[in-house]
C-alpha positions, 0 to 999 in steps of 0.5 A: 499499500502506497503512503498517502503523505510524505514524511517531510509533509507530516513533520512540517505539519507537526512542527506548527505545534510549539511543544513538538518543535521543542521536543524535536530540537531536544531529540536532535541534541540528545542524538548529538550527545549520544554520538549519533551525528547522522541522526542529529544532522537529519533531525536538525535539517528537518527542524530548520526546514519546517520552521525558520529555514536555512536562509533566515538562519544563515542571516542570523548566524552570518553564514551562507545558507548553502554552507549550513545546508551542506553541513547538515547533509548526510555527507556533511561535516559540520564544525562543532562551533557551527553546530552549537551556534545553530542549536543556540539560535534555535533554542532562543527562537523557541524560547527554551533552554535545553539541559543535559543531565547525567544519569547512571548507565 
């Protein structure tokens, strides 16, 4: 049976909900901390595409939008500084603060 909607369409619709946006951003950061950079980049890319967009993010960070898109592509190799700048700006935009907490393994 064929899908009736694409994944991207579904995510973009859900990103209209502020609580979902915060949780989606939290998921990206959790994947970064867990060492799953590929998933983190994918989630960040979807979050940016469904909210602010790469053009506005590039202007806010004084970076080329195309450069930011390449960094978050499957073959991209983002610098830690740029990733943290992106996350910091997205947190500010969402009006939220993400925290990392240690727990026993």
